C-alpha positions in Angstrom: 60.7 108.7 7.4 62.6 105.8 5.9 64.2 106.3 2.5 62.5 105.3 -0.8 64.3 103.8 -3.7 63.0 104.1 -7.3 64.2 101.9 -10.1 63.5 103.6 -13.4 63.8 101.1 -16.2 63.2 100.9 -20.0 60.0 98.8 -20.6 60.8 98.7 -24.4 64.1 97.0 -23.6 62.4 94.3 -21.5 64.1 95.3 -18.3 61.0 95.0 -16.0 62.1 91.6 -14.7 65.6 92.8 -13.9 64.1 95.8 -12.1 61.6 93.6 -10.2 64.4 91.2 -9.2 66.6 94.0 -8.0 63.7 95.5 -6.0 63.1 92.2 -4.3 66.8 91.9 -3.4 66.8 95.4 -1.9 63.6 94.9 0.1 65.0 91.6 1.4 68.4 93.0 2.4 67.1 96.4 3.8 63.8 95.2 5.3 64.2 97.5 8.4 65.9 100.4 6.6 63.7 101.1 3.5 60.2 102.5 3.3 59.7 101.2 -0.3 61.1 100.3 -3.7 59.1 101.7 -6.6 59.4 100.4 -10.2 59.0 103.3 -12.7 58.8 102.7 -16.4 60.9 105.3 -18.2 59.9 107.3 -21.3 63.6 107.5 -22.3 64.8 104.4 -24.2 67.7 102.5 -22.6 67.2 104.0 -19.1 68.0 102.0 -16.0 68.5 104.5 -13.2 68.3 103.9 -9.4 67.2 106.8 -7.3 67.3 107.3 -3.6 64.8 109.8 -2.4 64.7 111.4 -5.8 68.5 111.7 -6.1 70.3 109.5 -8.7 72.2 106.8 -7.0 73.3 104.8 -10.1 72.8 105.3 -13.8 73.4 102.5 -16.3 74.5 104.9 -19.0 77.0 106.7 -16.7 78.4 103.3 -15.5 78.7 101.9 -19.0 77.1 98.6 -17.8 74.3 97.4 -15.7 74.9 97.8 -12.0 75.6 94.6 -10.2 73.4 93.9 -7.2 76.5 93.8 -5.0 77.4 97.4 -6.1 73.9 98.6 -5.5 73.6 97.1 -2.1 77.0 98.4 -1.0 76.3 102.0 -2.2 72.8 102.0 -0.7 74.1 100.6 2.6 76.8 103.3 2.7 74.1 106.0 2.3 71.4 104.7 4.6 72.9 102.2 7.1 76.7 102.4 7.2 77.0 100.1 10.2 75.0 97.3 8.4 76.9 94.1 7.4 76.0 92.8 4.0 77.6 89.4 4.6 78.9 87.8 1.4 78.1 91.0 -0.5 80.9 92.8 1.5 83.6 90.4 0.4 85.8 91.4 -2.5 
């Protein structure tokens, strides 16, 4: 079974559009590797957590900032498809 990503976001903070954009980016980049990307409204204020198959991949509060899409793609790639090139997202 292909992996599933869940983006848990705070709806009260207005982060739905950010989560939807990130989901679109991940689905476009990992079209063959991912089963799905789910958007999940959080009951905890200020939450923005990205899960991979139920395990926390990135947490905004732990990072101290919103994860950049480049960071998310690189970390996800390293976990699910290490041989995959991310093109410009691999450049420093």
